[in-house]
C-alpha positions as CSV (number, residue, x, y, z in Angstrom):
1,M,31.2,34.0,-11.2
2,A,30.2,31.2,-13.9
3,T,29.8,29.4,-10.6
4,A,27.3,31.5,-9.4
5,G,25.2,31.6,-12.4
6,L,25.0,28.0,-12.7
7,G,23.8,28.1,-9.0
8,A,21.5,30.4,-9.7
9,A,20.3,28.3,-13.0
10,A,19.9,24.9,-10.7
11,L,17.8,27.1,-8.0
12,L,15.9,28.3,-11.2
13,V,15.3,24.4,-12.1
14,A,14.5,23.5,-8.8
15,A,11.6,26.2,-8.5
16,G,10.4,25.2,-12.1
17,A,11.3,28.5,-13.4
18,L,13.3,27.4,-16.3
19,P,11.9,27.9,-20.0
20,A,11.0,24.4,-21.4
21,N,13.8,25.2,-24.4
22,A,16.7,25.6,-22.1
23,A,17.3,22.2,-21.3
24,S,16.7,18.5,-22.0
25,T,15.5,16.4,-19.2
26,E,17.0,13.1,-18.7
27,G,14.5,11.7,-16.5
28,R,13.3,11.1,-13.1
29,Q,15.2,8.4,-11.3
30,T,14.4,6.5,-8.0
31,F,16.9,4.1,-6.3
32,T,15.6,1.8,-3.3
33,Y,17.3,-0.5,-1.1
34,D,16.3,-2.9,2.0
35,N,19.2,-5.1,3.2
36,C,20.5,-6.8,6.2
37,F,24.0,-7.8,6.9
38,I,24.3,-10.7,9.4
39,D,27.3,-11.9,11.2
40,D,26.7,-14.4,13.9
41,E,30.4,-14.9,15.1
42,M,30.1,-10.9,16.0
43,G,26.8,-11.4,17.1
44,L,25.8,-8.5,14.7
45,V,22.8,-7.6,12.7
46,S,22.4,-4.5,10.5
47,C,19.2,-3.8,8.5
48,F,18.9,-0.7,6.5
49,E,16.6,0.7,4.0
50,G,16.1,3.9,2.2
51,S,15.3,5.7,-1.3
52,Q,16.6,8.3,-3.4
53,R,14.5,10.5,-6.0
54,S,16.5,12.6,-8.2
55,I,16.2,14.4,-11.8
56,E,19.1,15.1,-14.3
57,V,18.9,17.8,-16.5
58,R,21.3,18.1,-19.4
59,T,21.7,21.7,-20.9
60,P,22.3,22.4,-24.5
61,S,25.9,23.6,-23.5
62,G,26.6,20.4,-21.8
63,V,26.3,21.6,-18.3
64,V,24.3,19.0,-16.0
65,I,22.1,19.7,-13.2
66,I,21.2,16.6,-10.8
67,Q,18.4,17.7,-8.0
68,G,17.2,14.9,-5.7
69,E,16.3,13.6,-2.4
70,S,16.6,10.9,-0.3
71,E,15.7,9.1,3.1
72,F,17.3,6.2,5.2
73,S,16.7,4.2,8.5
74,D,19.2,1.7,9.9
75,T,18.9,-0.7,12.8
76,T,22.1,-2.4,13.9
77,T,22.0,-5.0,17.1
78,H,25.5,-5.9,18.3
79,R,25.8,-8.1,21.4
80,G,22.5,-7.0,22.6
81,E,22.9,-3.0,21.9
82,T,20.8,-2.0,19.3
83,T,21.2,1.7,17.6
84,T,18.6,2.9,15.3
85,S,19.2,6.0,12.7
86,T,16.8,7.7,10.5
87,G,17.5,10.6,7.9
88,A,16.6,12.8,5.1
89,H,18.8,15.0,2.7
90,K,18.2,17.0,-0.5
91,F,20.9,17.9,-2.8
92,V,21.4,19.9,-5.7
93,S,24.4,19.6,-8.0
94,V,25.8,21.5,-11.0
95,F,28.5,19.8,-13.3
96,A,30.6,21.6,-16.0
97,S,30.8,18.1,-17.5
98,Y,29.2,14.6,-15.9
99,I,29.6,11.1,-17.5
100,D,28.7,9.3,-14.1
101,G,29.4,9.5,-10.4
102,L,32.8,8.7,-10.8
103,F,33.5,11.0,-13.9
104,F,33.0,14.8,-13.2
105,E,33.9,18.1,-13.2
106,A,31.7,19.8,-10.5
107,N,31.0,23.4,-10.6
108,V,28.5,23.5,-7.5
109,I,27.6,21.2,-5.0
110,K,25.1,21.8,-2.3
111,L,23.5,19.2,0.3
112,D,21.5,19.7,3.6
113,G,19.4,17.4,5.9
114,T,19.5,16.0,9.0
115,S,19.9,12.2,10.7
116,T,18.8,11.2,14.1
117,T,20.9,8.3,15.9
118,T,18.9,6.5,18.8
119,F,21.5,4.4,20.9
120,S,20.2,1.4,23.2
121,D,21.0,3.5,26.3
122,G,18.4,5.6,25.2
123,T,20.6,8.6,23.9
124,T,19.5,10.6,21.1
125,C,22.2,12.6,18.4
126,I,20.9,14.8,16.0
127,F,23.3,15.9,13.3
128,E,22.5,18.4,10.6
129,T,24.9,19.3,7.6
130,D,24.5,22.3,5.3
131,F,27.1,21.8,2.8
132,L,28.3,24.0,-0.2
133,S,31.0,23.5,-2.6
134,G,32.0,25.6,-5.5
135,T,34.3,24.5,-8.4
136,E,35.6,21.6,-6.2
137,D,36.4,23.7,-3.5
138,L,34.8,23.4,0.1
139,R,33.2,26.7,0.3
140,Y,31.0,26.4,3.2
141,D,30.7,23.0,5.7
142,H,28.3,23.6,8.6
143,G,27.0,20.8,10.6
144,T,26.0,20.7,14.0
145,L,25.8,17.5,16.3
146,T,23.5,17.6,19.1
147,C,23.1,14.6,21.7
148,T,20.6,14.5,24.6
149,A,20.7,11.7,27.2
150,P,17.5,10.0,28.9
């Protein structure tokens, strides 16, 4: 039941409905990347870029709520065949304790988003995900993959 309550608190934070005195905001974070990997022997060039925006809120009780969104794109050419991918995801995580991305105790993790991949033959695949985990146990993981040939 505590998990459901914390999940509700995360939704209130997301909606901006939590009173100002309920938590201290650690601040907004933005992370961007833009990089290419080239392997001439394999005939491989992979360039990817993306960004993630998030906000971390620490409550007086020690609970940490992180909410954010990310976008990415990737173009890979291997021996003349090019594949492109794009995607966007949103996430909300509620932690009983959180030091960093390696040390945490999760109460609720929610992720949803869509990724689209287009292959050099014109085939396009769309992957949609809706994932919910409570107290570090998988509770709901729904993903669909739809591919369309040219």
